[in-house]
C-alpha positions, 0 to 999 in steps of 0.5 A: 883354658886347658881346664875348660877344654878338659871339662868340655871333653869329659862331657862328650861331643859339642855342637858348633855353637857350644864350641864357638862359645867355648872359644869366645870364653877363652878370649873374653879379655879382648872380646868382652865389649862385643860379647855383651852386645850379642843377642840373648840366645847366643849369650845364654850358651856363653854364660855358663862357660865364663869364669866368676870374674867374667860372669859377675861382669856379665850381669848387666848384659844378661839382664838387658837380654832378659836372661837370669844368671841365678841357675849358673850361680846355683850350679857354681855353689853346688860345684865349689861349696859342695854343701847345701846352705841352710834355708836354701828355699829362702835364698833369693839371690844365689849370686850374692850368696855365692860371692859372700860365702866365697869371700869368707872361705877365702879370707879364712883359708878354707877355699883354694881358688885353684880348685876350680877353673872358674875361680882361676882368672888372673884378672880376678882378685878374690877378696877385692871383687867379691867384697862389694857383695858381702853384707854379713861377715863372721870373724873367729878364733884368733881373728886371722881374718881381721889381720888380713883385712887390716893389712895395707894390701887390702885397703881397697877391700876394707873400703868396699866392706865399709859400704856393703857390710851390715852384720859383723859376727864374732864366734869362738874367739880366743885370746889375742896379742896386741898386734892382732888387737890393733888390727881389730881396732882399725877394722872396727873403726873403719867398718863401724865408725866410718862404715855401714855395720849396724849389727854386732853379734858375738857367739860361744866364748866360754872364757872371754878375754876381758880386754878383747870383749870390752874393746869390741863392746865399746867400739860397737857403742861408738867410743874410742880414743885418738892415738896410734890405735886409730893410726893406719900405717903410722898415719891418722885415719884419713876420714878422721883427719878430714873431719878434724880439718873441717871442724878446726876451720869451723871452730876458728871461725866461730871463735872469731865471731864469738870474739867480735860479739864479746867486744860489742856486748861486754864492758871493757873489764869483762871484755879483757877477762873474756879475751884472756879466757878465749886466748887460753882456750885457743892455745889449748885447742891448737896444742891438741889438748883441752876440749875433752879434758875441760869437759871432763873436769866440769862433768866430774864436778859435784852434781854436774848435769848431763851434757848433750854432745852431737855425734855422727849424724847416722847415730844421733847419740848422746855422750854419757856424762853424769847419771848421778842420783839426784837427791829428793827425786828432782830432775837434773838441770838442763845443761843450757841453764849452766852455760853462762857458768862454763864458757868452755861448755858454751863454746864447745856446744856451739861448735858441736851444733855445727856438726849436725846433719853432716855425713858421719860427722864425729866429735872433734878429735885431738890433734896433738901428738899421737899416743904411745902404742900402749894406748890400746891397752890403756883405753881398754883398761880405763873402760874396764877398771876406772874408778869414781873419777869418771861419770859417777859423782863421788859426793852423791853416794858411797859404795852400796848407799842408795844403790840397792834401789835402782827403781827409786833412784833418779831414772838416769842413775847408773849401777853403783853397788848392787851385790852383784856389782860391787868391787873393792876399791871403787866402781869398775866400768866407768866410762871417761870422756878423758879417754874416748870420743864418740863415733857412729855406733851400731843399732843391734848388739847380740851376745850369745853364750858369753859369760859376763863378769861383774866387771864386764857387766858394769862396763856394758851398763855404762855403755848402754846408758847413752847408747841411744842408737841401739834398737835391738839388744839380745843377751842370751845365756850370759850367766848374769845372776845378780848382775841383771840389776847392773844391766837394768841400771844402764837401761834405766839411764838409757830410757831417760834420753828422749832420742832413745831408739831401743825397740827390741829386748831379749834376755835369756839365761839358765838361772833367773835371779828375779821372777820373770814377771818382775823383770818384764814389768821392770823393763816395760816400765822403763821402756814403754816404746818397746815393740818386742820383749822376750824374757826366758829362763831355764831354771829358778835360782834356788839361792834366794839369799843371793838377791841384793838386800833391800832391793824392792820388788818391781811388781809394784812399778807402774807400767805406762801405756806401751807400744808393745806388739810381741811378748815372749815369756819362758817361765822357769817352772814358775806358776802363771798368775794372771794377776801379775800378768794383767797389768802388762796386758792392760798397758799393752793395747797394741799387743799382737803376739803372746808366747807363754812357755814352761809355765805351770797353772796353779789352779784350774781357773787360771787359764780361764782368767787369762783368756778373759783378760786377753779378750778385754785388754788385747783386742788386736792379739793375732798370735797366741802360743803355749809351749810345754804348758800342761793343758790336759785338764783345760779342754774347755779353754782350748776350744774357746781359743780355737773358736776365737774370731780374732786369733789368726795363729794358735800354737799348742806345743808339747801341751799334752792335749790328748793325754786324758782326752776322749775321741769326742774332744778331738771331734770338737777340735775339728768341728771348731776349726772347721767353723773358724774362718779367721784361723790361718795357722794351727801348730800342734807339735809334740801332742802325741797325735799318732796315726789315727788323730792325724787322719781325723784332722784331714776332715778340717778340709772337708766339703762342709768346712768354712776353715781358712787354715793354710798351715798345719804343724804336726811335728813330733807326733809319732806319725808313721808312714802308713798313717801319713799316706792315709791322711794324704788320701783322705785330704786328696778326696776332700780337695776333689770334692771341693773342686780343687779349691783349698787354702791349705799350703804348708804341712810341717812333719819334723821328727816323725817316724817316717823312716819306719817304711821308706817306700810308703813314706816316699809315696805319701810325701810325693802325693802330699807335695802335689797338694801343698808344701811339705817340710820334713827331715830325715830323723832317726826315730829309734831314739824315741822308741819309749815315747812310741810305746807309750802311745800304742 
């Protein structure tokens, strides 16, 4: 109250209404219900005087009175956060933005709630009351935030996050001790396995802790084991316990029904044998051991088929059991064919089927004594280092045998021995059902700037092989090298699942270990259902001898008709051969966006062949982008693209369009765009337009133009303030001639020379913003002086 009075006194004399509102705000605890019934004009003056706790509670009353609290939350952001959020123009709800950021700042100890009177309310629990608004959370460094959230006093906070959180990010992680990992396990189990987190992203981890990384990956994939690692204050997870109880009752009932059926159908001798076996299984189940052990013993036998296990209803995943290469190319036998041979499998499958459609129903978990605290380490190292006793068939291949050809083996075969995947003493990364159960899993996995070793890649490969809920996979700058084949192996196994959900794949790295087009064809041939594929490499691997020996090229792999809508390829200065891209284009009839980056054109006819292929194969193509592709000698093809009646967005980014052109070429570009009514967006960044070419582009909007261009990007084009002002004046003249009727709405001006004359630049921007939305930055042009000299 004293802080509020001081703030009001500093602002000068107040009206009687303002003084009354201030008095009411100090007594909200007693007057809250009456306040919400006030008319809108009174409520409007009161809302800015409320604490965050009361303001959040006032949302419903404000809405009923026709008032918006958005300006108040925006002012709160400015006063408390004191920063401008990125992409502030796209923020639709400042209430959510403030409370979400407030939660993160308080959690990580970077915001003191006593710093502002609006945050300092004894009714207000910062984490508890802001947690329902948190849909995205970042944990970093030593995972202090995970420890805090897993603490007993924050149990309600964790429950709120389980319902609201969708994106969980990890950034700049450091090694952590066992107690911190146990807190992280509890957090992930609650937020992913029994929560709503659908995306896990990890950023900037130069020297990752293998144990911690594997833990996050495996729990994101829905795998974990029962034991103290899942205990909460020395007791089992209550959600798991409730599911176990329900499943135990169902299992007992089904066993009883099965016993009655056996008595009716079997002979006396067979009945006696069956009853003995059922009794043995019942003893195993009651004692808390058995189902998984029996499954694993069956699955690890020679040539065992895949077993379909039901998982949480939200994920509809499958547990990987065996992806062994079948000799002769025959398909693995369906598990139903062998049910009669394995009564344990038959009963287990019947039990699991009953779980279908139930909210967050997970596999039956062991109800035996809880494991030692070391279970956390045991499980992680089991995932990362287990030998052939897991899913891979010992008898089917030896190390390195038949592993060099991942495309010719059974579609479900896992990585077993590429040059980048071999490990002395056995195969690492094998995931065992003995160690884990399957829970709900996330649908998006992103790994940015995290080096992945061969061991980690094998673990990830095995997780991917059955991650059927995964829809988006992003692997960016992970130093894969030859381990790319290991990842491909897991993806190939995943593609065999009929309920595979993968729709988006992004792979980028510094060095390419295989040609870009070969990788594109490998992925598309396995996943024709992909909607978006992005392959990007900075440099070509010069050590050709590092490629696994005997691995055949994927360039001959047949690509079935695909659902691909967006394809992005960044070539590491590789030649763009249309003959290699053509099969991809032919298979992608639904392609709408194509981006080609850093490619070299081996001959002058290559671009023409590409355009011809696009016209014939991709009639639905709407967006075409070239970046860092030298088009200086391809003026004819550029004009053909600009007059295409289907394309709606064209990008020529740093393509040296005007390097060897004449003024006639610029005039032809302008006239072509003026006649094209389908082109909506034209992006020309980094083409050295300069002032005079920018001014000429204003004629696109002249009175005789039929252009529908709404967005123009002229970033990084050495544009100075006087040139921008002249462009603005010319544009204003064209708009006046057309009676104010123009579709132009957005102009992008990043990294231009507008700091050369601040006054002229401000005038030009002011006049431009009256015509369209202008996006620019305060760029220091002195760093580009050499580039400017070359344009003069």
